[in-house]
C-alpha positions in Angstrom: 1.4 19.9 205.9 2.0 22.6 202.9 0.4 25.0 200.4 -1.0 24.3 197.1 0.5 26.3 194.3 -3.2 26.9 193.2 -3.6 28.1 196.5 0.0 30.6 196.6 -1.6 31.7 193.5 -5.1 33.1 194.8 -2.9 34.5 197.4 -1.3 36.4 195.2 -4.0 37.4 193.1 -5.9 38.8 196.1 -2.8 40.6 197.4 -1.9 42.1 193.9 -5.4 43.0 193.0 -5.6 41.8 189.6 -5.1 37.5 188.0 -2.1 35.4 188.8 -1.8 33.1 185.9 0.9 29.9 187.2 2.4 28.6 184.4 5.2 26.9 186.9 4.1 23.0 186.3 5.1 22.9 190.0 2.8 19.9 191.8 4.4 19.8 195.3 3.1 21.1 198.4 5.3 24.4 199.1 6.0 24.7 202.8 7.3 28.6 203.2 6.5 31.5 204.6 6.9 35.1 203.5 8.2 38.4 204.6 7.0 41.1 202.4 6.7 44.8 202.0 2.9 44.7 201.4 3.2 49.3 200.9 4.3 49.0 197.7 3.3 46.0 195.8 4.9 46.1 192.5 6.3 43.3 190.1 9.0 45.4 189.0 12.2 43.8 189.7 14.4 47.3 190.3 12.2 48.7 192.8 13.4 49.2 196.1 10.9 49.2 199.0 11.8 52.3 201.5 10.7 52.7 205.1 9.3 56.4 205.5 9.6 56.4 209.1 13.5 55.9 209.0 15.5 59.3 207.8 17.0 58.8 204.5 14.1 55.7 203.6 16.5 52.7 204.7 15.9 49.3 202.9 12.8 47.7 204.9 11.6 44.1 204.1 11.5 42.9 199.9 9.1 44.3 197.8 6.6 40.6 196.9 8.0 39.6 193.7 11.7 39.9 195.4 10.4 37.6 198.3 9.1 35.2 196.0 12.1 35.4 193.8 15.0 34.6 196.7 12.6 32.1 198.7 10.4 30.2 196.3 12.7 31.2 193.0 9.6 32.0 191.5 9.7 35.5 189.1 6.0 37.1 188.5 5.8 38.9 185.2 3.3 40.9 183.5 1.4 39.8 180.5 -2.0 39.0 178.8 -3.4 35.4 179.3 -7.3 33.9 179.4 -8.5 35.1 182.3 -12.3 34.0 183.2 -14.6 36.5 182.9 -19.0 37.1 184.4 -20.6 39.6 181.9 -24.3 40.1 183.4 -26.3 40.4 180.5 -30.2 41.0 181.8 -31.8 41.2 185.7 -34.8 41.0 186.6 -37.1 40.8 189.4 -38.6 37.7 190.6 -42.5 37.2 190.2 -44.5 37.3 193.1 -45.5 33.0 193.6 
């Protein structure tokens, strides 16, 4: 039992708050768990997650981008691409029938 890459992309989109586009071409299901620091969501590979509870700010769980790279070999890249958009042109109250 595993997770299709399309569901992982949906989860990543929800977690990041912006669209994620799958350009992997991967068709097999994934069976993996990811531990990452959701407090500092960043796709900057050079960023480090710090634990504010620890004196000196020692490293905590890896950032999402680092966890994806280490566990799945996937890389998040910022870019532009086609996304679906819903545009509402007019709203009317329903008539009484």
